[in-house]
VOGU-3710 file (C-alpha; in Angstrom, 3 decimals, decimal comma):
1> mrqqhqsyil> 55,752/62,515/110,645  53,020/63,763/108,357  53,932/67,438/109,420  57,512/67,115/108,107  56,392/65,650/105,123  54,118/68,615/104,718  56,757/70,802/105,698  58,628/69,505/102,850  56,280/70,125/100,324  56,407/73,715/101,172
11> ygqgsalyat> 60,243/73,806/100,199  59,721/72,469/96,885  56,849/74,895/96,038  59,516/77,835/97,267  61,657/75,904/94,780  59,605/76,020/91,736  58,362/79,750/92,491  62,007/81,311/93,186  62,687/79,033/89,188  59,633/81,194/88,071
21> gqyeeaidkf> 60,805/84,619/89,051  58,118/84,914/92,153  60,187/85,449/94,717  58,094/86,778/97,474  55,911/84,223/97,227  59,141/81,664/97,282  60,008/83,962/100,717  57,040/82,791/102,074  56,659/79,442/101,368  60,319/78,999/102,484
31> eqflevcpdc> 59,814/81,041/106,166  56,957/78,537/106,609  59,129/75,391/106,155  61,862/77,181/108,156  59,518/77,345/111,255  59,583/73,986/111,253  63,001/72,764/110,033  64,566/76,039/110,918  68,102/73,505/110,226  67,700/72,816/107,152
41> ydawvhrgys> 70,229/75,144/105,743  69,663/74,485/102,223  66,340/76,509/102,665  68,473/79,307/104,354  70,707/79,249/101,387  67,294/79,856/98,791  66,037/81,946/100,806  69,147/84,017/100,837  68,646/83,859/96,724  65,399/84,954/97,031
51> lsqlrkytda> 65,840/87,850/99,409  68,954/89,350/96,869  67,218/88,613/93,582  64,989/91,297/95,760  67,765/93,670/96,281  66,768/93,317/99,989  70,810/92,519/100,405  70,729/92,931/104,620  68,344/90,157/105,224  69,889/88,067/102,408
61> iasfdqalal> 73,064/88,125/104,099  71,711/87,085/107,558  69,978/84,180/105,441  73,103/83,423/104,096  75,441/83,939/107,363  72,170/81,326/109,141  72,994/78,849/106,948  77,087/79,112/107,243  76,308/78,496/111,026  74,552/75,569/110,233
71> netlplawhg> 77,250/74,317/107,854  80,397/76,303/107,401  81,248/74,302/104,093  78,405/75,667/102,089  79,441/76,502/98,796  76,218/77,928/97,607  75,914/80,214/100,502  79,419/80,828/100,156  78,829/82,119/96,448  75,166/83,639/97,376
81> kglvlaklrk> 77,055/86,064/99,939  79,574/86,977/97,582  77,370/87,870/94,955  75,340/90,371/97,589  78,883/91,592/98,703  79,431/92,311/94,787  76,245/94,446/94,220  77,167/95,704/97,290  80,846/97,120/95,731  81,963/95,637/98,362
91> feaavshfqr> 84,203/93,739/96,445  87,442/92,621/98,406  85,305/91,042/101,200  82,819/89,648/97,778  86,371/88,164/96,720  87,046/86,339/99,466  84,011/84,636/99,594  84,025/83,245/96,371  87,299/81,772/97,365  85,751/79,918/100,208
101> aikanprdat> 82,799/78,760/97,330  85,596/77,812/95,242  87,770/75,538/97,911  84,744/74,065/98,795  83,586/73,353/95,142  86,534/73,966/92,871  85,420/73,016/89,421  82,295/76,422/89,694  82,847/77,651/86,728  80,594/80,465/87,710
111> awynmgtaln> 82,144/81,398/91,104  85,655/81,093/89,368  83,800/83,699/86,896  82,170/85,791/89,689  85,206/86,293/91,133  87,060/87,519/88,184  84,554/90,555/87,870  84,974/91,065/91,209  89,138/90,795/90,818  87,972/93,743/87,542
121> slgryenaia> 86,189/95,710/89,439  89,791/96,007/92,077  91,881/96,443/89,353  93,575/93,221/89,548  93,434/92,376/86,297  96,197/89,326/86,437  94,327/87,352/88,858  91,134/88,916/87,188  92,396/86,609/83,618  93,280/83,865/86,219
131> sfdrtleynf> 89,870/83,692/87,116  88,180/83,725/83,876  90,285/81,366/82,679  89,575/78,804/85,007  86,228/79,474/84,319  86,787/78,988/80,616  88,565/75,464/81,473  84,771/74,616/82,705  83,265/76,177/80,032  84,587/77,438/77,046
141> knhhawynrs> 81,742/78,454/75,552  81,126/81,338/78,233  80,256/84,358/76,297  80,562/86,427/79,289  84,243/85,062/80,692  85,557/86,198/76,805  84,129/89,452/77,129  85,396/90,735/80,307  88,948/88,934/80,464  88,754/91,251/76,973
151> lalsalqrhf> 88,356/94,064/79,228  91,319/93,170/81,915  93,620/92,731/78,844  92,321/96,095/77,956  93,062/97,543/80,982  96,487/96,076/80,597  97,301/97,789/77,223  97,261/94,076/75,907  95,105/94,938/73,169  95,613/92,411/70,073
161> qaivcldttv> 94,761/89,499/72,723  91,934/91,394/73,725  90,989/91,485/70,159  90,994/87,689/70,478  88,620/87,603/73,525  86,751/89,500/71,765  86,222/87,567/68,582  85,720/84,651/70,328  82,758/86,034/72,496  81,334/86,970/69,462
171> qikpdcyyaw> 82,181/83,711/67,338  79,842/81,987/70,155  77,433/84,842/70,748  76,965/86,904/67,084  74,899/89,304/68,504  76,051/90,519/71,553  76,365/93,919/70,787  78,799/95,110/73,339  81,024/93,047/72,475  81,045/94,749/68,914
181> nqrgmvmiql> 80,838/98,117/70,818  84,407/96,857/73,082  85,788/95,326/69,910  85,309/98,603/67,797  87,266/100,697/71,093  90,390/98,097/71,221  90,486/98,858/67,417  90,835/102,420/68,103  93,342/101,975/70,542  95,447/99,897/67,541
191> reyaeainsf> 94,584/102,691/65,386  92,689/100,162/62,889  90,004/103,175/62,396  87,724/100,686/59,963  87,993/98,026/61,429  86,469/99,815/64,162  83,469/101,087/61,952  82,941/97,990/61,079  82,518/96,918/64,978  80,267/99,458/65,801
201> dtslkyhvsn> 77,930/99,352/62,446  77,883/95,820/63,619  76,783/96,358/66,967  73,736/98,730/65,509  72,911/96,132/63,695  71,795/93,846/66,829  71,195/97,128/69,444  70,248/100,644/67,374  69,196/102,164/70,864  73,253/101,679/71,521
211> pnawygkarv> 74,349/105,707/72,192  78,095/103,811/73,001  78,291/102,715/69,717  77,273/105,774/67,747  79,509/107,882/70,192  82,729/105,325/69,631  82,123/106,107/65,246  82,034/109,548/66,140  85,498/108,998/68,474  86,959/107,569/64,678
221> yamqknvdlv> 85,420/110,000/62,592  87,119/113,068/65,192  90,660/111,398/64,737  89,898/111,631/60,838  88,933/115,503/61,564  85,789/114,629/59,792  83,420/117,101/61,628  80,246/116,482/59,906  80,195/112,769/60,532  81,439/113,284/64,494
231> vknlyrtfvl> 78,459/116,075/64,633  75,976/113,273/62,948  77,073/111,022/65,217  77,309/112,056/68,180  73,857/113,859/67,425  72,095/110,063/67,582  74,229/109,473/70,563  72,422/112,930/72,485  69,371/111,350/71,272  69,984/108,340/73,260
241> spyvyrfmaq> 71,741/109,563/76,327  71,200/113,977/76,475  73,532/113,817/79,737  76,213/111,295/79,971  77,646/111,407/76,817  77,703/115,088/76,248  79,339/115,711/79,946  81,897/113,030/78,366  82,847/115,417/74,809  83,340/118,280/76,818
251> tddyfdaire> 86,499/116,311/77,878  87,321/113,660/76,021  90,399/113,979/73,840  89,400/112,197/71,099  87,757/115,258/70,319  90,713/117,716/70,877  91,564/118,297/67,202  87,853/119,353/66,174  87,225/121,343/69,744  86,834/124,516/68,717
261> dgkfkallss> 84,945/123,938/65,069  81,513/125,797/64,531  79,757/122,738/64,201  80,990/120,579/66,878  80,440/123,501/69,290  77,408/124,511/68,973  76,048/120,632/68,909  77,611/120,859/72,791  76,319/123,898/73,503  72,517/122,899/72,084
271> v> 69,600/122,058/74,458
//
């Protein structure tokens, strides 16, 4: 009895270490505990989450599998394994695991959300929207769900609905700079150029070292054939990200109208 009591102290210590981000130490405590109580599926689950945080994905999957071998209805184990599979870009498998987690706990807003993001990655946008809707049913103020719902709507060319989602996102979290970026991109699609610039500027207010916003502004100015402002904003983009965005600009249709301009060509060819 005394040994069992001491072992549960180890489990509690492991949980506390996990909560403070000390994952290596947490794993050590869980493993000590599991030497005494190998059938404690909750400890296998927590060990799996700790390993996942350290990107030890193969070991994490093995830990979740051990938990499920002991109790196949564990939503946290199905969910945790689904998260690892998504990180490994095995999105179909991830979706099936999130579905098992939801079957065990249909009100798990986080599982619905993570399934939605996996479905977005698979291009199954209608299904993703339905998943985000379930997330928002249980947690209306989840700004991540509103944002990712907007991505699915944009992919379906439903831009006005995407704007509604993005406006809700920034109402909940005004400093969500990447939502302002996306709002700018959607406004470009709607040819609302002043609104697009305003969105990118707001994004930069919250995160000035944000190449996507500078690049978005350059796109708008290219549509307006304002070469000086294109060059100014692309230059800021290249300072922050010299390779990715330079490559994008070389083939981006938005710049076709000014592609032969000397200033534009000089910027792209500069090192």
